[in-house]
N, C-alpha and C positions, 0 to 999 in steps of 0.2 A: 504494500500500500504506500502510495506517495505521501510525503509529508510537506505541508506548507512551510515556506521559509519563516524562521523565527522573527517575531516583531522586535525591532531594535529597542523599543520602549518597554519590553517585557521586564518587569521588576524581579522575576524569578531567578534571573541569572545574567551573566555577562556574555552576550552573543557576539562573537567576532566574525566580521565579514572578510577578514584576511586570513590566509593560511600559510604556514611555513612551506616553502618549496613552490609557491605560486606567486605570480606577478601581482603586486599591490595595485588596485585601481588608481587611476590618475586623478586623485582628488585635487581640487583647487582651494586655496586658503590664503589668508592674509598673514604677513609677518612684519614685525618691527625689527629692522636690521640696519645698522650703520646710520642711526638717527632718521631713518626713512620708513614709510609704510609701503609695502609692496604686495602685489598679488602674485603668487607663485603656484606651480603645480609640481608634483613629484617628477614629472618628465623633464622639468627644467634641470634636474640634478642627474640625469642619465650620464653614465660614464664615471660617476662617483659612488662611493658607498654613502648611504644615508642612515643616520641614527636618529630615530624619533624618540624623544623622551617626554612622556606625559607626566604631569604633576598636578595636584589639586587646584592651587590658586596662588596668585601673587600676594605679597604682604602677609605671608604666613611664617611658620617656624622651621620645619624640617626642609621645606623647599629651597630656601636660599642657600642652605649648606650643601645641598646636592648640586644646584646650578653653579655655585661658586667653584666647587671642585671640578665640575666639567669645564668651567672657564680656565682654570689653572692648567688642565690637561688638554685644552683645545688645540694647541700647537701640535701635540702628538697625534691627535686625530687628523689634523690637516696634512701632516707629513705622510700619513697613510692614505691620502686622497679620499678622506671621508668628511662629510658635512654633518654637524650636529644641529638638530632642530628641536628646541623645547616647545612643549604644547600645554596650554592650560585653558580653562573656561573664560579667561579674562579677554578683554578687547585689546587691540594694539595700543590704544591710548593709556590703558592701565599699565601695560608693559612699559611704555615710555615713562610714566610717572614713577614706577618702581625703579627703573633703570636710573632715573635722575636723582633719586633720593637715597637709595641703598648702597653703601660702600661695597657690599658683596656683589650685587647685581651690576654695578658699574663695570665690573671686570668682564662681563659677558660681551663677546664679539660675534657669537653665532646668532642665527635668526631665532626670534621668539615668536612662535605661531599663536594666533588667536583662534579660539574655538568656542565662542560664547553660546552657540546653539547646540554644542555637543556633537556635531556631525562626525568629526574625526574620532572623538572618544567612542561614539557608538560603533563606528565602522571597525575600530580596532579592539572592541570588546572590553573597554575599560570604563565605560560610562556608568555612573552610580545613579540608577533610576530610583524613584520613590519606592521605599520598601525593600530596596536591594541590599541594604546593610543596616546594622543596628544604629549606626551613627546618623541621625536625621540631618545633622548639620552638613554632612558631606553630599547630600542629594544634589544632583545636577552637576557635580564635579567629576573628576577622573581619578581612577586609581593610579598608582605609580607604575606605569607600563613603559617598557623599553623594547624597541623594535629595530632590528638591523636589516637593511635592504642592500643587496649587492648592486653593482653598476648597471645591471639589466632590470632593476626594479623588483627582483625576486626577494621575498622575505626569507631570511636565513636564521634569525633567532628572535625569540620573543620571551619576555619575562614580565610578570605582573606581581606587584607587592601590595600588601595592605598599606594604607597611607601612614601608619605609625612606624613603618620600617624604611629607613633610608637606604639608598643604593651606593655602590662604589664605582667611581669613574675609572679607577685602576683596573678593576675586574672587567668592566665594559671594554676597555682598551685591549685587554688580553683576549676577550672573546672575539673582538674584531680581527685581531691578528690571527687567531685560529681559523676564523671563517675565511680570511684571505688566503691562508696557507692551503686549506682544503680546496678552495676554488682553483688555485694555481697548480695543485698537485693531485690530479684525479686519481682516485683509488687509495689515497692516503687518508688516515683518520687521526684525530688528535685525542690522546687519552686525557684523563683527569689531570688538572693543574698544568697542562701543557703550556710552555712558553717558547718563543722563537729560539731555535737552536736545540731544543729537546728532541728526543727520538719520537717518531710517530709509528703508527701501525698500518699494515696493509689491510684495508677493508675487505672482508669476504674470504680471508685466508683461513681455510679450515684447519690448517696445521697449528694454528694458534688457539683453537678451541680447547678449553680446559687447562691451558698451559700459562695463562696470565694470572 
């Protein structure tokens, strides 16, 4: 029996319209970047890796610690030909106000995407609908979701946290390096805690079964 597509506003869960291993739809959205407001699409970043970082809201507590750490490591992401895009339910004007007033957020050089209607949050399965969580104050915001797309727009990693749990930019950088290694070396896979220069494994090698 066929099943109707899940309603994006369904409060029973977080329904993602993107899938690992599939091309992410070419959504259009506004960003605050380099003191300007711009309309962009994911296709504008083809040829680069794109890291989409959802967070609940501007002018909060955990969020600036995460975004500042991303800003500190931004050069490292750029050296790996990756663009970081933060996303929250705020408008581009709120992003500018926060950028102008917060010492931590002033460090940000990457685009800050506006998602006041929750379109991106719903598409990526991080939107907190009414009744979706115990914390009523979080309704209409996003969970802490991190998504890595390759230069062809294919989603390679996704991770979603409760909003009380902050993320690590260093670990995100490591995951990006692993994803890039796998893309460049077909058939090789990266074991736990892999870092550039470490040994990898040959995927599908039956001689390794039970010996690791």
